[in-house]
BAFI-3210 file (N, C-alpha, C; in Angstrom, 3 decimals, decimal comma, padded with zeros to 6 digits):
// residues 148
n [1|2|3|4|5|6|7|8|9|10|11|12|13|14|15|16|17|18|19|20|21|22|23|24|25|26|27|28|29|30|31|32|33|34|35|36|37|38|39|40|41|42|43|44|45|46|47|48|49|50|51|52|53|54|55|56|57|58|59|60|61|62|63|64|65|66|67|68|69|70|71|72|73|74|75|76|77|78|79|80|81|82|83|84|85|86|87|88|89|90|91|92|93|94|95|96|97|98|99|100|101|102|103|104|105|106|107|108|109|110|111|112|113|114|115|116|117|118|119|120|121|122|123|124|125|126|127|128|129|130|131|132|133|134|135|136|137|138|139|140|141|142|143|144|145|146|147|148]
n.u [-021,212|-020,158|-020,308|-018,048|-018,734|-019,577|-018,550|-019,841|-022,986|-024,649|-024,963|-024,111|-025,183|-024,218|-026,245|-026,986|-029,336|-030,762|-033,072|-034,932|-036,708|-038,017|-039,417|-042,562|-044,198|-041,696|-038,360|-036,268|-033,000|-030,903|-027,988|-025,825|-023,252|-021,282|-020,467|-020,499|-019,247|-019,613|-021,593|-020,586|-018,407|-019,778|-021,398|-019,443|-018,333|-020,640|-021,219|-019,232|-019,710|-020,806|-018,802|-016,706|-017,544|-016,908|-018,272|-018,682|-019,654|-020,547|-021,521|-024,162|-027,457|-028,758|-027,721|-027,480|-026,434|-026,913|-026,025|-024,876|-024,166|-025,430|-028,509|-031,449|-033,754|-034,491|-035,628|-035,606|-035,673|-034,568|-032,639|-031,322|-028,337|-027,199|-028,689|-029,255|-029,662|-029,721|-030,240|-032,764|-032,582|-032,556|-030,460|-029,812|-028,136|-028,048|-028,113|-028,536|-029,651|-028,939|-029,206|-026,214|-026,084|-024,358|-021,984|-019,836|-016,794|-014,977|-012,480|-009,512|-009,420|-010,827|-013,505|-014,939|-016,493|-014,765|-015,277|-016,620|-019,862|-023,182|-026,328|-029,817|-032,291|-035,258|-037,786|-040,141|-043,403|-045,931|-049,552|-050,385|-048,424|-046,037|-042,620|-041,534|-039,416|-036,343|-035,242|-032,926|-033,180|-031,841|-028,580|-025,698|-022,886|-022,338|-023,074|-024,826|-026,480|-027,848|-029,690|-033,053]
n.v [-041,091|-037,931|-035,933|-033,841|-030,445|-029,570|-027,637|-028,085|-028,141|-029,867|-033,111|-034,915|-037,583|-040,248|-042,215|-045,251|-046,781|-049,774|-051,003|-053,790|-054,664|-056,959|-058,350|-058,574|-056,751|-054,412|-054,936|-053,263|-052,288|-050,731|-048,856|-047,124|-045,208|-043,466|-040,645|-037,149|-033,843|-031,646|-030,370|-030,191|-031,997|-034,371|-034,504|-034,773|-037,275|-038,848|-038,688|-040,267|-042,734|-045,223|-045,928|-046,267|-048,621|-050,387|-050,392|-049,358|-046,643|-047,783|-050,167|-049,945|-049,712|-047,393|-044,252|-041,486|-038,331|-035,896|-032,738|-030,767|-028,117|-027,022|-026,391|-027,789|-029,472|-032,195|-035,277|-037,135|-036,488|-034,033|-034,707|-036,834|-037,893|-039,631|-041,644|-044,818|-047,632|-051,131|-054,089|-055,567|-053,855|-050,838|-048,243|-045,793|-042,966|-040,981|-037,929|-037,473|-035,393|-034,826|-033,699|-032,905|-034,373|-035,801|-034,497|-035,098|-035,016|-034,160|-035,661|-033,853|-031,759|-033,575|-033,981|-036,194|-038,038|-039,022|-040,964|-044,307|-044,955|-045,926|-046,683|-046,057|-047,022|-046,303|-047,825|-046,676|-047,311|-047,257|-047,166|-049,337|-051,183|-050,864|-050,049|-046,865|-045,200|-044,952|-043,741|-042,069|-042,471|-042,334|-041,884|-043,400|-043,987|-046,486|-049,895|-051,161|-049,177|-048,522|-050,465|-051,033]
n.w [009,863|009,182|006,312|004,535|003,675|000,315|-002,473|-004,736|-005,892|-007,374|-008,975|-011,907|-013,689|-015,775|-017,614|-019,054|-021,042|-022,212|-024,362|-025,050|-027,750|-028,538|-026,636|-024,897|-022,561|-023,851|-022,599|-020,217|-019,514|-017,244|-016,629|-014,490|-015,430|-014,597|-012,524|-012,337|-011,578|-013,111|-015,747|-018,378|-018,367|-017,891|-020,188|-022,197|-021,494|-021,739|-024,485|-025,548|-024,487|-025,566|-027,374|-025,559|-024,451|-026,373|-028,761|-032,162|-034,286|-036,618|-035,727|-035,311|-036,678|-036,663|-035,530|-033,489|-032,296|-029,791|-030,005|-027,523|-027,785|-029,945|-030,110|-031,444|-033,569|-031,883|-031,279|-029,216|-026,536|-024,230|-022,328|-023,407|-024,779|-026,656|-029,090|-030,244|-032,433|-032,775|-034,290|-032,479|-030,357|-028,511|-027,707|-025,321|-024,146|-021,396|-019,440|-016,055|-013,472|-010,051|-006,610|-004,780|-002,196|-000,602|-000,560|-002,236|-004,177|-007,192|-009,359|-009,852|-012,700|-014,239|-013,569|-012,834|-010,227|-007,306|-005,263|-004,770|-005,645|-004,724|-006,045|-005,834|-007,865|-009,552|-011,445|-013,664|-014,725|-017,297|-017,181|-018,678|-018,277|-019,617|-019,645|-018,855|-018,010|-016,111|-012,954|-010,813|-007,436|-005,085|-003,632|-002,361|-000,163|000,658|000,001|001,685|002,733|000,480|-000,038|-000,195]
ca.u [-020,080|-020,594|-019,576|-017,606|-019,546|-019,000|-018,890|-020,558|-024,343|-025,359|-024,218|-024,600|-024,953|-024,356|-027,135|-027,193|-030,448|-030,912|-034,434|-035,102|-038,056|-038,608|-040,277|-043,801|-043,742|-040,240|-037,598|-035,353|-031,843|-030,296|-026,695|-025,238|-021,893|-020,353|-021,044|-019,630|-019,618|-019,907|-022,409|-019,770|-017,659|-020,745|-021,788|-018,317|-018,268|-021,832|-021,128|-018,302|-020,025|-020,941|-017,470|-015,948|-018,008|-016,416|-019,088|-018,363|-020,891|-020,993|-022,165|-025,583|-028,186|-029,134|-026,896|-027,655|-025,917|-027,489|-024,943|-025,353|-023,815|-026,268|-029,888|-032,241|-034,828|-034,018|-036,896|-035,428|-035,680|-033,423|-031,607|-030,686|-027,159|-026,994|-029,758|-028,742|-030,453|-029,000|-031,172|-033,987|-032,231|-032,395|-029,528|-029,845|-027,240|-028,687|-027,551|-029,550|-029,195|-029,415|-028,457|-025,011|-026,393|-023,244|-020,812|-018,716|-016,008|-014,494|-011,044|-009,068|-009,257|-011,612|-014,917|-015,555|-016,508|-013,724|-015,798|-017,511|-021,224|-024,217|-027,510|-031,159|-032,910|-036,671|-038,313|-041,519|-044,172|-047,219|-050,669|-050,505|-047,311|-044,835|-041,625|-041,371|-038,095|-035,800|-034,689|-032,134|-033,945|-030,948|-027,154|-025,098|-021,470|-022,268|-024,119|-025,809|-027,431|-028,616|-030,709|-034,331]
ca.v [-040,307|-036,672|-035,585|-032,451|-029,701|-029,482|-026,436|-028,555|-028,406|-030,888|-034,187|-035,288|-039,015|-040,830|-043,368|-045,923|-047,723|-050,645|-051,507|-054,923|-054,498|-058,239|-058,859|-057,832|-055,441|-054,315|-054,920|-052,135|-052,492|-049,433|-048,863|-045,819|-045,398|-042,515|-039,456|-035,995|-032,615|-030,579|-030,810|-030,358|-033,258|-035,462|-034,580|-035,319|-038,709|-039,485|-038,782|-041,340|-043,909|-046,470|-046,246|-046,784|-049,994|-051,226|-050,253|-048,289|-046,128|-048,723|-051,306|-049,636|-049,384|-045,988|-043,636|-040,032|-037,621|-034,600|-031,799|-029,817|-026,745|-026,520|-026,842|-027,852|-030,453|-033,463|-035,898|-038,209|-035,953|-033,137|-035,322|-037,907|-037,464|-040,556|-042,601|-045,753|-048,860|-052,276|-055,222|-055,296|-053,133|-049,391|-047,758|-044,353|-042,459|-039,776|-037,273|-037,212|-034,452|-034,997|-032,851|-033,504|-034,445|-036,457|-033,631|-035,732|-034,130|-034,796|-035,715|-032,584|-031,720|-034,589|-033,792|-037,443|-038,205|-039,937|-042,060|-045,321|-044,644|-046,941|-045,959|-046,629|-046,654|-046,671|-047,977|-046,184|-047,943|-046,663|-047,969|-050,580|-052,063|-050,588|-049,274|-045,530|-044,675|-045,205|-042,525|-042,239|-042,025|-042,155|-042,145|-043,731|-044,354|-047,878|-050,712|-051,493|-048,080|-048,395|-051,508|-050,491]
ca.w [009,425|008,583|005,095|004,450|002,708|-001,019|-003,232|-005,920|-005,419|-008,150|-009,614|-013,231|-013,830|-017,111|-017,505|-020,329|-021,041|-023,371|-024,450|-025,958|-028,307|-028,938|-025,577|-024,735|-023,008|-024,023|-021,348|-020,098|-018,644|-016,972|-015,951|-014,185|-015,950|-014,013|-011,909|-012,583|-010,874|-014,075|-016,874|-019,585|-018,233|-018,049|-021,594|-022,948|-021,193|-022,283|-025,949|-025,935|-023,672|-026,328|-027,895|-024,416|-024,220|-027,457|-029,967|-033,105|-034,892|-037,650|-035,058|-035,175|-037,908|-036,475|-034,487|-033,469|-031,132|-029,501|-029,744|-026,512|-028,149|-031,037|-029,930|-032,672|-033,495|-031,332|-030,896|-028,240|-025,174|-024,061|-021,499|-024,175|-025,538|-027,770|-029,382|-031,240|-032,615|-033,324|-034,299|-031,710|-029,148|-028,581|-026,696|-025,087|-023,112|-020,863|-018,260|-015,038|-012,454|-008,677|-005,683|-004,189|-000,761|000,087|-000,549|-002,938|-005,035|-008,417|-009,601|-010,458|-014,142|-014,932|-013,293|-012,397|-008,775|-006,843|-004,449|-005,326|-005,235|-004,893|-006,486|-005,774|-009,135|-009,643|-012,792|-013,751|-015,791|-017,621|-016,672|-019,435|-017,939|-020,406|-018,928|-019,414|-017,718|-014,789|-012,379|-009,605|-006,270|-003,955|-003,847|-001,076|-000,163|001,083|-000,605|002,722|002,836|-000,765|-000,083|000,303]
c.u [-020,609|-019,693|-019,160|-018,491|-018,817|-019,428|-019,683|-021,973|-025,049|-024,400|-024,909|-024,192|-025,140|-025,125|-027,332|-028,339|-030,440|-032,316|-034,473|-036,542|-038,710|-039,531|-041,531|-044,196|-042,220|-039,526|-036,557|-034,247|-031,163|-028,989|-026,259|-023,752|-020,875|-021,092|-020,030|-020,146|-019,847|-020,675|-021,553|-018,947|-018,583|-021,162|-020,676|-018,224|-019,460|-021,772|-020,173|-018,597|-020,081|-019,611|-016,590|-016,336|-017,602|-017,236|-018,486|-019,690|-021,443|-021,614|-023,679|-026,200|-028,656|-028,272|-027,045|-027,094|-026,605|-026,339|-025,423|-025,089|-024,652|-027,685|-030,661|-033,356|-034,248|-035,226|-036,782|-035,438|-034,425|-032,327|-030,861|-029,531|-026,954|-028,207|-029,237|-029,630|-029,580|-029,897|-032,444|-033,708|-032,064|-031,524|-029,716|-028,889|-027,800|-027,839|-028,707|-028,932|-029,793|-028,652|-027,265|-025,176|-025,267|-022,007|-019,607|-018,044|-015,505|-012,975|-010,623|-008,871|-010,125|-013,110|-015,615|-015,428|-015,529|-014,280|-016,593|-018,904|-022,143|-025,533|-028,776|-031,876|-034,345|-037,069|-039,777|-042,199|-045,442|-048,320|-050,825|-049,306|-046,042|-043,884|-041,452|-039,950|-037,607|-035,234|-033,941|-032,915|-033,072|-029,530|-026,529|-023,631|-021,272|-023,383|-025,180|-026,875|-028,313|-029,686|-031,973|-035,228]
c.v [-039,051|-036,333|-034,131|-031,713|-029,588|-028,175|-026,783|-028,938|-029,566|-031,928|-034,540|-036,735|-039,438|-042,136|-043,961|-046,914|-048,506|-051,225|-052,623|-054,896|-055,815|-058,814|-058,001|-057,855|-055,411|-054,258|-053,808|-052,495|-051,134|-049,613|-047,418|-045,965|-044,428|-041,308|-038,330|-034,783|-031,442|-031,157|-031,053|-031,647|-034,455|-035,617|-035,174|-036,825|-039,451|-039,674|-039,885|-042,666|-045,198|-046,888|-046,806|-048,225|-050,926|-051,183|-049,182|-047,801|-047,094|-049,994|-051,156|-049,341|-047,936|-045,443|-042,126|-039,478|-036,271|-033,673|-030,753|-028,360|-026,181|-027,071|-026,785|-028,853|-031,809|-034,156|-036,944|-037,744|-035,158|-033,719|-036,444|-037,332|-038,317|-041,467|-043,501|-046,990|-049,918|-053,492|-054,832|-054,560|-051,648|-048,973|-046,250|-044,028|-041,108|-039,185|-037,024|-036,381|-034,816|-034,026|-033,618|-033,544|-035,090|-035,577|-034,231|-034,733|-034,905|-034,845|-034,418|-032,721|-032,672|-034,391|-035,043|-037,583|-039,297|-041,160|-043,065|-045,050|-045,826|-046,210|-046,766|-046,101|-047,164|-046,758|-047,575|-046,816|-047,152|-047,598|-049,292|-051,513|-051,836|-049,704|-047,933|-045,027|-045,205|-043,889|-042,858|-041,646|-041,811|-042,508|-042,353|-044,090|-045,814|-048,662|-051,096|-050,418|-047,970|-049,466|-050,969|-051,620]
c.w [008,732|007,403|005,159|003,447|001,372|-001,665|-004,480|-005,508|-006,134|-008,696|-010,928|-013,480|-015,288|-016,943|-018,902|-020,178|-022,337|-023,322|-025,476|-026,451|-028,719|-027,872|-025,476|-023,263|-023,152|-022,678|-021,390|-019,114|-018,490|-016,233|-015,718|-014,472|-015,380|-013,479|-011,980|-011,831|-011,821|-015,252|-018,106|-019,528|-018,434|-019,507|-022,453|-022,744|-021,797|-023,788|-026,395|-025,231|-024,476|-026,944|-026,773|-024,090|-025,366|-028,730|-030,872|-033,679|-035,932|-037,050|-035,048|-036,537|-037,870|-035,344|-034,589|-032,178|-031,020|-029,136|-028,754|-026,867|-029,290|-030,898|-031,242|-032,486|-033,099|-030,733|-029,797|-026,791|-024,911|-023,183|-022,217|-024,991|-026,780|-027,871|-030,491|-031,273|-033,273|-033,181|-033,539|-030,409|-029,439|-027,409|-026,560|-023,950|-022,693|-019,749|-017,306|-013,919|-011,095|-007,776|-005,102|-002,665|000,045|000,188|-001,241|-003,867|-006,244|-008,454|-010,276|-011,966|-014,921|-014,761|-012,797|-010,879|-008,369|-006,117|-005,268|-004,773|-005,515|-005,104|-006,189|-007,006|-009,150|-011,101|-012,780|-014,953|-016,055|-017,120|-017,415|-019,239|-018,734|-019,603|-019,618|-019,228|-016,382|-014,272|-011,099|-008,447|-005,048|-004,328|-002,480|-001,255|000,231|000,414|000,422|002,845|001,591|-000,896|000,563|000,729]
res [m|q|r|r|p|s|l|v|p|d|l|y|h|i|k|r|t|t|t|n|t|t|t|s|p|p|s|l|h|t|e|i|c|g|t|y|t|s|l|s|s|a|q|t|a|g|l|r|r|l|q|d|e|g|y|s|r|s|s|f|t|e|y|s|e|n|d|p|n|s|p|g|s|w|s|y|g|e|d|v|l|v|h|a|r|r|d|n|e|i|y|e|v|k|v|e|l|t|p|n|s|l|g|v|r|s|r|p|g|e|g|r|v|e|e|s|l|f|y|v|v|q|t|n|e|s|k|d|g|k|v|k|e|t|e|i|r|g|i|h|l|s|d|r|k|s|v|v]
***
């Protein structure tokens, strides 16, 4: 099936990672929470992601937000919107950019992609076996195509 061309060249994905620091090496769980056609819509959704999951700021012993409109000293990485800690878990909400190779579009006025998407995610480890990050390696409209 050929996709219609899109005027939106890039997609912005909200990615929430949870790192459990009690295991050796620490374990990492990644969830893609939504895909957007504009950076501002993705940032807005990312900043409220943990609250949308039912957490309050007081649920965390540490909670920091990266304000995209006021660049300054932010030590968690420029793609990280929220960094939070609770017990032995570290939560980070990030925005990841990929090309819009499928030509998907967003809901009017919202910026969120209408179609259900399936993602191929790669976990990268350092030489000593510690998980460094996960990244989106592919996006598909069918779960069958996303199986590698």
